[in-house]
PAZAPA-4460 file (N, C-alpha, C; in steps of 0.05 Angstrom, whole numbers, plus 32768, in hexadecimal, padded with zeros to 4 digits):
% residues 322
    n_x    n_y    n_z   ca_x   ca_y   ca_z    c_x    c_y    c_z   seq   type   mol
   7EDE   8135   8131   7EFA   813E   812D   7EFF   8159   813B     1      M     A
   7F17   815C   8146   7F1E   8175   8153   7F27   818A   813F     2      T     A
   7F27   81A3   8148   7F31   81B8   8137   7F4F   81B4   8131     3      D     A
   7F5D   81AA   8145   7F7A   81A5   8141   7F7F   8191   812B     4      L     A
   7F70   817B   812B   7F73   8167   8116   7F6B   8172   80FB     5      F     A
   7F55   8181   80FA   7F4C   818C   80E0   7F61   81A0   80D5     6      D     A
   7F6D   81B0   80E7   7F81   81C2   80DE   7F9A   81B4   80D4     7      N     A
   7FA1   819E   80E2   7FB8   818E   80D9   7FB3   8183   80BD     8      A     A
   7F9C   8177   80B9   7F95   816C   809F   7F95   8181   8089     9      V     A
   7F89   8198   808F   7F88   81AE   807C   7FA4   81B8   8074    10      A     A
   7FB5   81BA   8088   7FD1   81C4   8083   7FE0   81B0   8072    11      S     A
   7FDE   8197   8079   7FEC   8182   8069   7FE2   8182   804C    12      I     A
   7FC7   8183   804A   7FBC   8182   802F   7FC5   819A   801E    13      R     A
   7FC5   81B2   802A   7FCE   81CA   801B   7FEC   81C8   8015    14      M     A
   7FFB   81BD   8028   8018   81BA   8023   801E   81A7   800C    15      G     A
   800F   8191   800B   8013   817E   7FF5   800B   818A   7FDA    16      V     A
   7FF5   8199   7FDB   7FED   81A7   7FC2   8003   81BA   7FB8    17      E     A
   800F   81C8   7FCA   8026   81DA   7FC3   803D   81C9   7FB8    18      D     A
   8043   81B3   7FC6   8059   81A2   7FBE   8054   8196   7FA2    19      F     A
   803B   8190   7F9C   8034   8184   7F82   803A   8197   7F6B    20      Q     A
   8039   81B1   7F6F   803D   81C4   7F5A   805A   81C5   7F4F    21      R     A
   806D   81BB   7F5F   8089   81BB   7F57   8092   81D6   7F4E    22      Q     A
   808A   81EA   7F5E   8092   8206   7F59   80A2   820F   7F71    23      D     A
   80BA   8219   7F6E   80CB   8221   7F85   80BD   8234   7F97    24      P     A
   80AD   8246   7F8C   809E   825A   7F9D   8089   824C   7FAE    25      E     A
   807C   8237   7FA2   8068   8229   7FB1   8075   8216   7FC5    26      R     A
   808E   820E   7FC1   809C   81FD   7FD4   809E   820B   7FEF    27      D     A
   80A1   8225   7FEF   80A3   8234   8008   8089   8230   8018    28      V     A
   8072   8232   800B   8059   822E   8018   8056   8211   8020    29      S     A
   8060   81FE   8010   805F   81E2   8016   806E   81DC   8030    30      A     A
   8085   81E8   8033   8095   81E4   804B   8085   81EC   8064    31      V     A
   807A   8204   8063   806B   820F   807A   8053   81FD   8081    32      R     A
   8043   81F6   806C   802B   81E7   8071   802F   81CB   8079    33      N     A
   8042   81BD   806C   8047   81A1   8073   8053   819F   808F    34      V     A
   8066   81B1   8095   8072   81B1   80B0   805E   81B7   80C5    35      Y     A
   804D   81CB   80C1   8039   81D2   80D5   8025   81BC   80D8    36      A     A
   801D   81B0   80C2   8009   819A   80C2   8012   8182   80D2    37      G     A
   802B   817A   80CD   8036   8162   80DB   8038   8168   80F9    38      V     A
   8041   8180   8101   8043   8186   811D   8028   8187   812A    39      L     A
   8014   8192   811C   7FF9   8192   8127   7FEE   8175   812A    40      L     A
   7FF4   8165   8117   7FEB   8149   8118   7FF9   813A   812F    41      L     A
   8012   8140   8134   8020   8134   814B   8013   813D   8166    42      A     A
   800C   8157   8167   7FFF   8161   817F   7FE3   8153   8183    43      K     A
   7FD5   814F   816D   7FBC   8141   816F   7FC0   8124   817A    44      E     A
   7FD5   8118   8171   7FDB   80FD   817A   7FE2   80FD   8198    45      A     A
   7FF0   8111   81A2   7FF5   8114   81BF   7FDB   8116   81CE    46      L     A
   7FC9   8126   81C5   7FB0   812B   81D3   7FA0   8111   81D4    47      I     A
   7F9F   8102   81BD   7F8F   80EA   81BD   7F9C   80D4   81CE    48      R     A
   7FB6   80D6   81D3   7FC3   80C2   81E4   7FB9   80C3   8201    49      A     A
   7FAF   80DA   820A   7FA5   80DD   8225   7F8A   80EB   8223    50      V     A
   7F75   80DD   821A   7F5B   80EA   8215   7F4D   80F7   822D    51      P     A
   7F55   80EF   8245   7F48   80FA   825D   7F56   8113   8267    52      D     A
   7F6D   8119   825B   7F7D   8130   8265   7F73   814A   8257    53      A     A
   7F7B   8160   8263   7F75   817B   8257   7F87   817E   823E    54      D     A
   7F7B   8181   8226   7F8C   8183   820E   7FA0   819A   820F    55      P     A
   7F98   81B0   821B   7FAA   81C7   821C   7FC4   81C0   822C    56      D     A
   7FC0   81B0   8242   7FD7   81A8   8252   7FE9   8194   8243    57      L     A
   7FDC   8183   8233   7FEB   816E   8225   8000   817A   8212    58      V     A
   7FF8   8190   8205   800A   819B   81F0   8016   81B6   81F9    59      I     A
   8013   81BD   8213   801E   81D6   821C   803D   81D6   821D    60      A     A
   8049   81EC   8215   8066   81EE   8215   8072   81F0   8231    61      A     A
   8064   81FF   8242   806F   8204   825D   8059   81FF   8272    62      R     A
   8060   81EF   8285   804E   81E7   829A   805B   81EC   82B5    63      L     A
   804B   81F2   82CA   8056   81F3   82E5   8044   81E5   82F8    64      K     A
   804F   81D8   830C   803E   81CA   8320   8034   81DE   8335    65      P     A
   801B   81DC   833B   800F   81EE   8350   7FFD   81DD   8362    66      V     A
   7FF8   81E6   837B   7FE6   81D7   838C   7FCA   81D7   8381    67      P     A
   7FBC   81C1   8385   7FA0   81C0   837B   7F8B   81C6   8390    68      D     A
   7F93   81D1   83A7   7F82   81D9   83BD   7F74   81C1   83CA    69      E     A
   7F7D   81A9   83C3   7F72   8191   83D1   7F89   8180   83DC    70      E     A
   7FA0   818E   83DF   7FB7   817F   83E9   7FC7   8171   83D4    71      G     A
   7FBF   8175   83BC   7FCD   8167   83A6   7FDC   817B   8394    72      G     A
   7FE1   8172   837C   7FF0   8182   8369   7FE2   8182   834D    73      L     A
   7FE4   8198   833F   7FDA   8199   8324   7FED   81A9   8313    74      K     A
   7FEA   81A7   82F9   7FFB   81B5   82E6   7FEB   81CC   82D9    75      L     A
   7FF9   81E2   82D5   7FED   81F9   82C8   7FFF   8203   82B2    76      E     A
   7FF2   820D   829C   8001   8219   8287   800C   8234   8290    77      Q     A
   8024   823A   8288   802F   8254   828F   802E   8267   8277    78      T     A
   8026   825C   8260   8023   826D   8248   8011   825E   8234    79      S     A
   8009   826C   821F   7FF8   825F   820B   8008   824F   81F6    80      K     A
   8022   8251   81F8   8034   8243   81E5   8031   8225   81E7    81      A     A
   8031   8218   81D0   8030   81FA   81CF   804C   81F0   81C9    82      T     A
   8050   81D6   81CC   806A   81CA   81C9   8075   81D0   81AD    83      V     A
   808F   81D7   81AC   809C   81DD   8192   80A9   81C3   8188    84      D     A
   80B7   81C6   8172   80C3   81AF   8165   80D6   81A0   8178    85      F     A
   80E6   81AF   8186   80F9   81A3   8198   80EC   8193   81AE    86      G     A
   80D6   819D   81B9   80C8   818F   81CF   80B7   8178   81C5    87      Q     A
   80AD   817B   81AD   8099   8168   81A3   80A4   814B   81A1    88      L     A
   80BD   8148   8198   80C8   812D   8196   80CA   811F   81B1    89      G     A
   80D2   812E   81C5   80D5   8122   81E0   80B9   811B   81EC    90      E     A
   80A6   812D   81E8   808B   8127   81F3   807E   8110   81E4    91      R     A
   8082   810F   81CA   8077   80F9   81BB   8082   80DE   81C4    92      A     A
   809C   80DE   81CA   80A8   80C6   81D5   809C   80BE   81EF    93      K     A
   8098   80D1   8201   808C   80CC   821B   806F   80C2   8219    94      D     A
   8061   80CA   8204   8045   80C3   8201   8041   80AB   81EE    95      F     A
   8057   80A0   81E5   8055   8088   81D3   804B   808F   81B7    96      G     A
   804F   80A8   81AE   8047   80B0   8194   805E   80AD   8180    97      V     A
   805A   809F   816A   8071   809A   8157   8077   80B4   8148    98      P     A
   808D   80C0   814F   8095   80D9   8141   80B4   80D8   813E    99      L     A
   80BD   80DB   8126   80DA   80DB   8121   80E3   80F7   811C   100      D     A
   80ED   8106   8130   80F6   8121   812D   810C   8124   8118   101      P     A
   811C   810F   8115   8132   8111   8102   8128   8114   80E5   102      S     A
   8110   8108   80E0   8105   810A   80C5   80FA   8126   80BF   103      A     A
   80F6   8136   80D4   80EC   8151   80D1   8101   8167   80D6   104      L     A
   8119   815E   80DE   812E   8171   80E6   8135   8184   80D0   105      K     A
   813A   8179   80B8   8141   818B   80A1   812B   819D   809A   106      T     A
   8112   8193   809A   80FB   81A3   8093   80F8   81BA   80A7   107      L     A
   80FC   81B4   80C1   80FB   81C8   80D6   810F   81DE   80D1   108      N     A
   8128   81D6   80CA   813D   81EA   80C5   8136   81FB   80AD   109      R     A
   812D   81EF   8097   8126   81FE   807F   810F   8211   8085   110      I     A
   80FC   8207   8094   80E5   8218   809B   80EE   8230   80AB   111      R     A
   8100   822C   80BF   810A   8242   80CF   811A   8256   80BE   112      N     A
   812A   824C   80AB   8139   825D   8099   8126   826F   8089   113      D     A
   8111   8262   807F   80FE   8271   806E   80EF   8287   807E   114      M     A
   80EA   8281   8098   80DC   8294   80A8   80ED   82AC   80AF   115      E     A
   8107   82A9   80B2   8119   82BE   80BB   8129   82CC   80A5   116      H     A
   812E   82BD   8090   813D   82C9   807A   8135   82BA   8060   117      R     A
   8146   82A9   8056   813F   8298   8040   8150   827F   8041   118      C     A
   8146   826A   8036   8155   8251   8037   816A   8250   8021   119      S     A
   8181   8245   8028   8197   8241   8015   8196   8225   8008   120      T     A
   8183   8215   8010   8181   81FA   8006   8178   81FA   7FE9   121      E     A
   8180   81E6   7FDA   8177   81E3   7FBE   815A   81DB   7FBD   122      S     A
   814D   81DF   7FA6   8131   81D7   7FA3   812E   81BA   7FA9   123      V     A
   8141   81AA   7F9F   8140   818D   7FA3   8141   8185   7FC1   124      G     A
   8152   8193   7FCF   8155   818D   7FEC   813C   8195   7FFB   125      A     A
   8130   81AB   7FF3   8117   81B4   8000   8101   81A0   7FFC   126      I     A
   80FE   8197   7FE3   80E9   8184   7FDD   80EE   8169   7FEB   127      R     A
   8107   8161   7FED   810E   8149   7FFB   8107   814B   8019   128      E     A
   810B   8162   8025   8104   8166   8041   80E6   8165   8045   129      A     A
   80D7   8170   8032   80BA   816E   8033   80B1   8151   8032   130      I     A
   80BC   8143   801E   80B3   8127   801A   80BB   8115   8032   131      S     A
   80D0   811D   8041   80D8   810D   8059   80C2   810F   806F   132      M     A
   80B2   8124   806E   809D   8128   8082   8085   8117   807C   133      A     A
   8082   810E   8063   806A   80FE   805C   8067   80E4   806C   134      F     A
   807D   80D4   806F   807A   80BC   807F   8074   80C2   809C   135      P     A
   807E   80D8   80A6   8077   80E0   80C2   8059   80E4   80C5   136      V     A
   804E   80F3   80B2   8031   80F8   80B2   8022   80DE   80B0   137      A     A
   802A   80CC   809E   801D   80B3   809A   801D   80A2   80B4   138      A     A
   8034   80A2   80C2   8036   8093   80DB   8024   809E   80F0   139      G     A
   8021   80B9   80F1   800F   80C5   8105   7FF2   80BF   80FF   140      L     A
   7FEA   80BF   80E5   7FCF   80B8   80DE   7FC9   809B   80E7   141      F     A
   7FDB   808A   80E2   7FD8   806E   80EA   7FD5   806B   8108   142      K     A
   7FE6   807A   8117   7FE6   8078   8134   7FCC   8080   8140   143      H     A
   7FBF   8095   8135   7FA6   809F   8140   7F8E   8092   8132   144      I     A
   7F94   807E   8121   7F7F   806E   8114   7F6C   807F   8103   145      E     A
   7F79   8091   80F4   7F6A   80A2   80E0   7F74   809A   80C4   146      E     A
   7F62   8099   80B1   7F69   8091   8096   7F72   80A9   8085   147      D     A
   7F8B   80AA   807D   7F94   80C1   806D   7F86   80C3   8052   148      P     A
   7F7D   80AC   8048   7F6E   80AC   802E   7F55   80BD   8031   149      I     A
   7F47   80B9   8047   7F2E   80C8   804C   7F33   80E5   8051   150      V     A
   7F47   80EC   8061   7F4C   8108   8069   7F5C   8118   8055   151      H     A
   7F6E   810C   8048   7F80   811B   8036   7F78   8119   8018   152      L     A
   7F69   8104   8011   7F5F   8101   7FF6   7F76   8100   7FE1   153      G     A
   7F75   8112   7FCD   7F89   8112   7FB8   7FA5   8118   7FC2   154      E     A
   7FA6   8127   7FD8   7FC0   812D   7FE4   7FCF   8114   7FED   155      A     A
   7FC0   8101   7FF7   7FCC   80E7   7FFF   7FD8   80D9   7FE7   156      W     A
   7FCA   80D8   7FD1   7FD4   80CC   7FB9   7FEE   80D9   7FB0   157      A     A
   7FEF   80F4   7FB2   8007   8102   7FAA   801E   80FC   7FBD   158      E     A
   8018   80F9   7FD7   802D   80F2   7FEA   8039   80D7   7FE3   159      M     A
   8028   80C4   7FDA   8032   80AA   7FD3   8044   80AA   7FBB   160      L     A
   8043   80BF   7FAC   8055   80C1   7F94   8072   80C6   7F9C   161      N     A
   8077   80CD   7FB5   8092   80CF   7FBE   809C   80B4   7FC6   162      T     A
   80B4   80AC   7FBD   80BE   8091   7FC0   80C0   8088   7FDD   163      K     A
   80C9   809A   7FEF   80CD   8093   800B   80B3   8089   8018   164      K     A
   809E   8099   8015   8084   8091   8021   8079   8079   8013   165      L     A
   807C   8078   7FF8   8072   8061   7FE9   807F   8047   7FF3   166      Y     A
   8099   8047   7FF6   80A7   802F   7FFF   809E   8026   801B   167      D     A
   8099   8039   802C   8090   8033   8047   8074   8027   8046   168      I     A
   8062   8033   8037   8047   8029   8034   8046   800E   8027   169      E     A
   8057   800A   8013   8058   7FF0   8005   8061   7FDA   8018   170      L     A
   8076   7FE0   8027   8080   7FCC   803A   806B   7FC5   804F   171      A     A
   805C   7FD9   8059   8047   7FD5   806C   8030   7FC4   8061   172      A     A
   8029   7FCA   8048   8014   7FBB   803A   801C   7F9D   8037   173      A     A
   8034   7F99   802D   803E   7F7E   8028   8040   7F6E   8043   174      R     A
   8046   7F7C   8058   8049   7F6F   8072   802E   7F62   807B   175      E     A
   8018   7F6F   8074   7FFD   7F64   807C   7FF6   7F4B   806D   176      T     A
   8004   7F45   8057   7FFD   7F2E   8046   8011   7F17   8049   177      L     A
   8027   7F1B   8057   803D   7F08   8056   8037   7EED   8063   178      K     A
   8024   7EEC   8075   801E   7ED3   8083   8007   7EC4   8078   179      D     A
   7FFA   7ECE   8063   7FE3   7EC1   8057   7FEC   7EA7   8049   180      V     A
   7FDD   7E91   804E   7FE3   7E78   8041   7FD4   7E77   8026   181      K     A
   7FE1   7E80   8011   7FD4   7E82   7FF7   7FD0   7E66   7FEB   182      W     A
   7FBA   7E63   7FDD   7FB4   7E49   7FCF   7FC9   7E44   7FBA   183      I     A
   7FD0   7E58   7FAB   7FE3   7E55   7F95   7FFF   7E60   7F9D   184      S     A
   8014   7E51   7F97   802F   7E5B   7F9C   8036   7E72   7F89   185      P     A
   8026   7E77   7F75   802B   7E8D   7F63   8022   7EA8   7F6E   186      S     A
   8013   7EA6   7F84   8007   7EBE   7F91   8014   7EC3   7FAC   187      I     A
   801D   7EDC   7FB1   8027   7EE3   7FCB   801F   7EFF   7FD4   188      D     A
   800F   7F0C   7FC4   8005   7F26   7FCA   8016   7F3C   7FBE   189      G     A
   802F   7F36   7FB6   8040   7F4B   7FAB   8038   7F54   7F90   190      S     A
   8028   7F44   7F82   801F   7F4C   7F67   8002   7F57   7F67   191      S     A
   7FF7   7F5C   7F7E   7FDC   7F67   7F80   7FDC   7F84   7F77   192      F     A
   7FC7   7F8C   7F69   7FC3   7FA7   7F60   7FA6   7FB0   7F66   193      R     A
   7FA3   7FC9   7F6B   7F88   7FD4   7F6F   7F79   7FD5   7F54   194      C     A
   7F61   7FCA   7F52   7F53   7FCB   7F39   7F4A   7FE7   7F30   195      P     A
   7F49   7FF9   7F44   7F41   8015   7F3D   7F58   8027   7F36   196      D     A
   7F6C   8028   7F47   7F82   803B   7F42   7F9C   802E   7F39   197      C     A
   7F9C   8013   7F39   7FB3   8003   7F30   7FCB   8005   7F43   198      R     A
   7FC7   8010   7F5B   7FDD   8011   7F6E   7FE2   7FF5   7F79   199      S     A
   7FFB   7FEF   7F80   8002   7FD5   7F8C   8003   7FD7   7FAB   200      D     A
   7FF9   7FED   7FB6   7FF7   7FF0   7FD3   7FDE   7FE3   7FDE   201      L     A
   7FDD   7FC8   7FDA   7FC6   7FB8   7FE3   7FCD   7FAB   7FFD   202      I     A
   7FBC   7FAF   8011   7FC1   7FA4   802C   7FAA   7F92   8034   203      E     A
   7FAF   7F80   8047   7F9A   7F70   8053   7F90   7F80   806C   204      Q     A
   7F76   7F83   806E   7F6A   7F92   8084   7F71   7F85   809F   205      I     A
   7F6D   7F6B   80A1   7F73   7F5D   80BA   7F8F   7F50   80B6   206      E     A
   7FA3   7F5E   80BE   7FBF   7F56   80B8   7FC7   7F3C   80C5   207      S     A
   7FB9   7F33   80D9   7FC1   7F1A   80E7   7FB4   7F01   80DA   208      E     A
   7FA2   7F05   80C7   7F94   7EEF   80BA   7FA8   7EE0   80A8   209      N     A
   7FA6   7EC5   80A9   7FB8   7EB4   8099   7FA9   7EA3   8084   210      E     A
   7F8E   7EA6   8084   7F7D   7E95   8073   7F75   7EA4   805A   211      V     A
   7F7B   7E9A   8043   7F74   7EA8   802A   7F56   7EAE   8028   212      Q     A
   7F46   7E9B   8030   7F29   7E9E   802E   7F1E   7EB7   803D   213      E     A
   7F2D   7EBE   8052   7F24   7ED4   8063   7F32   7EEF   805D   214      H     A
   7F42   7EF0   8049   7F51   7F08   8043   7F3E   7F1E   8038   215      V     A
   7F40   7F36   8044   7F31   7F4D   803A   7F46   7F63   8034   216      E     A
   7F44   7F6E   801C   7F59   7F80   8013   7F50   7F9D   8013   217      L     A
   7F64   7FAF   8014   7F5F   7FCB   8011   7F77   7FD8   8004   218      K     A
   7F71   7FEC   7FF2   7F86   7FFB   7FE5   7F8F   8012   7FF7   219      C     A
   7FA8   8013   7FFE   7FB2   8029   800F   7FB5   8043   8000   220      R     A
   7FB1   8042   7FE5   7FB3   805A   7FD5   7F98   8068   7FD1   221      S     A
   7F84   8059   7FC9   7F6A   8066   7FC3   7F53   805D   7FD5   222      C     A
   7F58   8049   7FE6   7F43   8040   7FF9   7F30   802B   7FEE   223      G     A
   7F33   8023   7FD5   7F22   800E   7FCA   7F26   7FF4   7FD9   224      T     A
   7F11   7FE4   7FDC   7F13   7FCA   7FE9   7F0E   7FB5   7FD3   225      M     A
   7F22   7FAD   7FC4   7F1F   7F9A   7FAE   7F18   7F7E   7FB8   226      P     A
   7F07   7F70   7FA8   7F00   7F55   7FAE   7F18   7F43   7FA9   227      E     A
   7F1D   7F30   7FBB   7F36   7F20   7FB9   7F37   7F10   7F9F   228      L     A
   7F21   7F03   7F97   7F21   7EF3   7F7F   7F29   7F03   7F66   229      G     A
   7F1E   7F1B   7F64   7F24   7F2D   7F4E   7F42   7F35   7F4F   230      V     A
   7F4C   7F3A   7F67   7F68   7F42   7F6A   7F7B   7F2C   7F62   231      T     A
   7F74   7F13   7F6A   7F85   7EFD   7F63   7F84   7EF8   7F44   232      I     A
   7F6C   7EFA   7F39   7F69   7EF6   7F1C   7F7A   7F0B   7F0D   233      E     A
   7F79   7F24   7F15   7F89   7F39   7F08   7FA7   7F34   7F0C   234      N     A
   7FAE   7F2B   7F24   7FCB   7F26   7F29   7FD5   7F10   7F17   235      A     A
   7FC5   7EFB   7F13   7FCE   7EE5   7F02   7FCF   7EED   7EE5   236      L     A
   7FBD   7EFF   7EDD   7FBE   7F09   7EC2   7FD7   7F19   7EBD   237      E     A
   7FDF   7F29   7ED2   7FF8   7F38   7ED0   8010   7F25   7ECE   238      D     A
   800F   7F0E   7EDD   8025   7EFC   7EDE   8027   7EEB   7EC4   239      L     A
   8010   7EE2   7EBA   8010   7ECE   7EA4   8004   7ED9   7E8A   240      F     A
   7FFC   7EF2   7E8A   7FEF   7EFD   7E72   8000   7EFC   7E59   241      G     A
   801A   7F01   7E5C   802C   7F00   7E45   802E   7EE4   7E3A   242      A     A
   802F   7ED0   7E4C   8031   7EB4   7E44   8017   7EAC   7E35   243      D     A
   8000   7EB5   7E3F   7FE7   7EAF   7E32   7FE6   7EBA   7E16   244      S     A
   7FEF   7ED2   7E13   7FEF   7EDF   7DF9   8001   7ED1   7DE5   245      Y     A
   8019   7ECA   7DEE   802C   7EBC   7DDC   8021   7EA1   7DD4   246      I     A
   8015   7E92   7DE7   800B   7E78   7DE0   7FF4   7E79   7DCD   247      R     A
   7FE2   7E8C   7DD1   7FCB   7E8F   7DBF   7FD4   7E98   7DA3   248      A     A
   7FE9   7EA9   7DA2   7FF3   7EB2   7D89   8001   7E9C   7D79   249      R     A
   8012   7E8D   7D87   8023   7E79   7D7A   8016   7E5F   7D74   250      D     A
   8003   7E57   7D86   7FF7   7E3C   7D82   7FD9   7E3B   7D84   251      S     A
   7FCD   7E52   7D89   7FAF   7E54   7D8B   7FA5   7E43   7DA2   252      A     A
   7FB5   7E3E   7DB6   7FAD   7E2D   7DCD   7FA8   7E3F   7DE5   253      E     A
   7F98   7E34   7DF7   7F92   7E42   7E10   7FA9   7E3E   7E24   254      D     A
   7FA7   7E4C   7E3A   7FBA   7E49   7E50   7FCE   7E60   7E51   255      G     A
   7FDE   7E62   7E66   7FE0   7E4F   7E7D   7FCB   7E54   7E92   256      P     A
   7FB8   7E67   7E8D   7FA2   7E6C   7EA0   7F88   7E62   7E95   257      L     A
   7F77   7E57   7EA7   7F5E   7E4C   7E9E   7F48   7E55   7EB1   258      Y     A
   7F2F   7E54   7EA7   7F18   7E5C   7EB8   7F10   7E45   7ECB   259      S     A
   7F0C   7E4C   7EE4   7F05   7E39   7EF8   7EE7   7E32   7EF6   260      C     A
   7EE0   7E18   7EF5   7EC4   7E10   7EF3   7EB4   7E16   7F0C   261      P     A
   7EC2   7E1B   7F22   7EB4   7E20   7F3C   7EAE   7E3E   7F40   262      A     A
   7EC2   7E4F   7F3B   7EBE   7E6C   7F41   7EBE   7E7D   7F28   263      C     A
   7EC3   7E70   7F10   7EC2   7E7D   7EF6   7ED7   7E92   7EF2   264      S     A
   7EEB   7E93   7F04   7F01   7EA6   7F00   7F17   7E99   7EEF   265      R     A
   7F26   7EA9   7EE1   7F3C   7E9F   7ED1   7F55   7E9C   7EE2   266      H     A
   7F53   7E89   7EF5   7F67   7E87   7F0A   7F71   7E6A   7F0E   267      T     A
   7F6D   7E58   7EFB   7F7A   7E3E   7EFC   7F95   7E40   7EED   268      I     A
   7FAA   7E39   7EFB   7FC5   7E3A   7EEE   7FCC   7E1E   7EE5   269      I     A
   7FD5   7E1D   7ECC   7FDA   7E04   7EBE   7FEC   7DF1   7ECE   270      E     A
   8001   7DFC   7ED9   8015   7DEC   7EE7   800D   7DE4   7F03   271      T     A
   7FF7   7DEF   7F0D   7FEE   7DEA   7F28   7FD4   7DDA   7F2A   272      E     A
   7FC3   7DDD   7F15   7FA9   7DCF   7F13   7F97   7DD4   7F2B   273      L     A
   7F9A   7DEC   7F37   7F8A   7DF5   7F4D   7F82   7E12   7F49   274      T     A
   7F6A   7E19   7F50   7F61   7E35   7F4D   7F6E   7E45   7F63   275      C     A
   7F7C   7E5A   7F5B   7F8A   7E6B   7F6E   7F76   7E7C   7F7E   276      A     A
   7F5E   7E7F   7F74   7F4A   7E90   7F82   7F39   7E80   7F96   277      A     A
   7F2F   7E69   7F8D   7F1C   7E5A   7F9F   7F27   7E3F   7FA8   278      C     A
   7F3C   7E35   7F9D   7F48   7E1C   7FA5   7F3D   7E03   7F97   279      G     A
   7F2B   7E07   7F83   7F21   7DF0   7F74   7F38   7DE1   7F67   280      E     A
   7F38   7DC7   7F6A   7F4E   7DB6   7F5E   7F44   7DA8   7F45   281      T     A
   7F55   7DA8   7F31   7F4E   7D9A   7F18   7F5C   7D7F   7F18   282      I     A
   7F4C   7D69   7F16   7F58   7D4E   7F17   7F4C   7D3F   7EFF   283      D     A
   7F5D   7D38   7EEC   7F53   7D29   7ED4   7F6A   7D19   7EC8   284      F     A
   7F63   7D06   7EB6   7F77   7CF6   7EA8   7F85   7D08   7E93   285      D     A
   7F9F   7D09   7E94   7FAE   7D1B   7E82   7FB4   7D0D   7E68   286      H     A
   7FAF   7CF3   7E66   7FB7   7CE4   7E4E   7F9E   7CD6   7E42   287      E     A
   7F9B   7CD9   7E28   7F84   7CCC   7E1A   7F87   7CAE   7E1B   288      C     A
   7F72   7CA0   7E23   7F73   7C82   7E26   7F73   7C74   7E0B   289      I     A
   7F6D   7C83   7DF6   7F6D   7C76   7DDB   7F87   7C7B   7DCC   290      R     A
   7F90   7C94   7DCB   7FA7   7C9A   7DBA   7FC0   7CA2   7DCA   291      C     A
   7FBC   7CA5   7DE4   7FD2   7CAD   7DF6   7FDC   7CC9   7DF3   292      S     A
   7FCE   7CD9   7DE3   7FD5   7CF5   7DE1   7FCB   7D03   7DFB   293      N     A
   7FD7   7D1B   7E00   7FD0   7D29   7E18   7FB4   7D36   7E16   294      G     A
   7FA6   7D37   7E2D   7F8C   7D44   7E2F   7F91   7D5F   7E3C   295      I     A
   7F8A   7D75   7E2F   7F90   7D90   7E3A   7F7C   7D97   7E50   296      S     A
   7F85   7DAA   7E60   7F73   7DB4   7E75   7F5A   7DC0   7E69   297      I     A
   7F5D   7DCE   7E53   7F45   7DDB   7E47   7F32   7DC6   7E3D   298      Q     A
   7F3B   7DAF   7E32   7F29   7D9A   7E2A   7F1A   7D8F   7E42   299      D     A
   7F28   7D8C   7E58   7F1A   7D82   7E70   7F05   7D96   7E79   300      Y     A
   7F0C   7DB0   7E7A   7EFA   7DC5   7E83   7EE2   7DC7   7E6F   301      L     A
   7EE7   7DC0   7E56   7ED1   7DC1   7E42   7EBF   7DA9   7E44   302      D     A
   7EC4   7D97   7E56   7EB3   7D80   7E5B   7EBD   7D66   7E4F   303      G     A
   7ED5   7D66   7E44   7EE0   7D4D   7E39   7EEF   7D3E   7E4F   304      L     A
   7EDF   7D32   7E61   7EEB   7D25   7E78   7EE7   7D07   7E78   305      D     A
   7EE4   7CFC   7E60   7EE0   7CDF   7E5E   7EF9   7CCF   7E59   306      G     A
   7F10   7CDC   7E5C   7F29   7CCF   7E57   7F33   7CD0   7E3B   307      G     A
   7F24   7CDE   7E29   7F2C   7CE0   7E0D   7F34   7CFD   7E07   308      L     A
   7F47   7CFF   7DF4   7F4F   7D1A   7DEB   7F39   7D25   7DD9   309      C     A
   7F3C   7D3E   7DD1   7F27   7D4B   7DC1   7F23   7D3D   7DA6   310      S     A
   7F3A   7D34   7D9A   7F37   7D26   7D80   7F2A   7D0B   7D83   311      Y     A
   7F32   7CFB   7D96   7F26   7CE1   7D9A   7F08   7CE3   7DA2   312      C     A
   7F02   7CF8   7DB1   7EE6   7CFD   7DB9   7ED6   7D03   7DA0   313      T     A
   7EE1   7D13   7D8E   7ED3   7D19   7D75   7ECF   7D00   7D64   314      Y     A
   7EE3   7CEF   7D62   7EE1   7CD6   7D52   7ECC   7CC4   7D5E   315      V     A
   7ECD   7CC2   7D79   7EBA   7CB0   7D87   7E9D   7CBA   7D83   316      S     A
   7E99   7CD4   7D86   7E7E   7CDF   7D83   7E74   7CDC   7D66   317      E     A
   7E86   7CDF   7D53   7E7F   7CDC   7D37   7E76   7CC0   7D31   318      K     A
   7E85   7CAC   7D3C   7E7F   7C90   7D38   7E63   7C8A   7D44   319      A     A
   7E5D   7C95   7D5B   7E43   7C90   7D68   7E2D   7C9C   7D57   320      L     A
   7E31   7CB3   7D4B   7E1D   7CBF   7D3A   7E17   7CAF   7D21   321      R     A
   7E2C   7CA2   7D17   7E29   7C92   7CFE   7E1E   7C77   7D04   322      E     A
***
């Protein structure tokens, strides 16, 4: 990692820590640190966009063309100054770096006010301007293929607490799962939760994959890589847990979820007769051949697969014993 990147990360982390305190005096520091960190991160993205170029020239504020003594032309810095906020947006656009200057415009103005006098903005407006910078930082991390979970740690989790960034991250996570052909129509990825931090920012690592069997998951909040079967099992418990409780309380019966004989997960849905995790299909006679009463899924899973209900099986076995 470069010093520029390390400084960007450190500034953002300190700014978020200030932001987290919800103290107007610390908000001043948060403005400076978050603003500086995002600009440094944008400059790092510019440099990485042209890895063979001189980094100083890439982010230089003023350049002039001079002869290179070989009949050609080269660029030289005319000062040590680097691109400012006004120049950064234009250069980012030229270099294909995703940077939305409008999202930083208010923060830039507040920061300038604080540097030269004091800001007249309300505390709420200042904090809103800071939070607007979080999605910009997230986009830059993604562009340079660096994981904000790794570099920002707890600061990243705090950034996700702001609704704007959370909504963006959630939409991005859901987008990676939208084309998967799920075994169960009750599953679409929107009910997935991280087993460690309970965040619903669960994404598919290979976003172009459409096969459930090949899905690998990652939590965009804490970095955990949950196992798909566990995630599906937990999602179904969230969806049908209340129904299971009411049925057990009112009739002492099982369902609507059952344990799969193939993968042992509680992922067979009563109305689908297929395991949502592994695809095992349950095929049995639903009507007792002796009394015509229904045969429950649980009876079948318990081994009563001879076409008799539990009562008729009991009577038959008793007769054989006698």
